[in-house]
C-alpha positions in Angstrom: 148.0 37.6 67.5 148.5 35.7 70.7 152.1 34.7 71.5 151.6 30.9 70.6 149.9 31.8 67.4 152.6 34.3 66.5 155.4 31.8 67.2 153.6 29.2 64.9 153.2 31.8 62.1 156.8 32.8 62.4 157.9 29.2 62.0 155.5 28.8 59.1 157.0 31.8 57.3 160.5 30.6 57.9 159.5 27.2 56.4 157.9 28.8 53.4 161.0 30.8 52.5 163.7 28.2 53.2 165.8 26.8 50.4 166.2 30.4 49.0 162.6 30.5 47.7 161.7 34.0 46.7 158.0 33.7 45.4 155.3 31.9 47.2 151.5 32.0 47.2 150.1 32.4 50.7 146.5 32.9 52.1 146.9 35.5 54.8 144.7 37.5 57.2 145.2 41.3 57.6 146.9 40.6 60.9 149.3 38.0 59.3 150.2 40.5 56.5 151.1 43.1 59.0 153.3 40.7 61.0 155.0 39.4 57.8 155.6 43.0 56.7 157.4 43.7 60.0 159.4 40.5 59.7 160.2 40.9 56.0 160.2 44.7 55.3 161.4 44.2 51.7 158.7 41.7 50.8 156.1 42.6 48.2 152.6 41.3 48.6 150.5 41.2 45.5 146.8 40.3 46.0 145.6 37.6 43.7 142.3 37.9 41.9 140.7 34.9 43.7 139.1 37.3 46.2 138.5 36.9 49.9 138.0 33.4 51.3 135.2 32.5 53.7 137.5 32.8 56.7 138.4 36.4 55.8 141.9 35.6 54.5 143.1 36.5 51.0 145.5 34.9 48.6 148.7 36.8 47.9 151.9 36.2 45.8 154.6 37.1 48.3 158.1 38.0 46.9 161.2 38.5 49.0 
């Protein structure tokens, strides 16, 4: 990920998990999953059965 995109994604993740939310559905690329795993090493990523989207991203239930 380029720097600006990484910063935007980091802000997006922080927004998703504010207010003590622990479960959220996210559509992520492989690159975004790797970044999120580094940022939140205890997070669990469960792939949803919806399959891969046209843009190559996949829906996950993410639990912190």
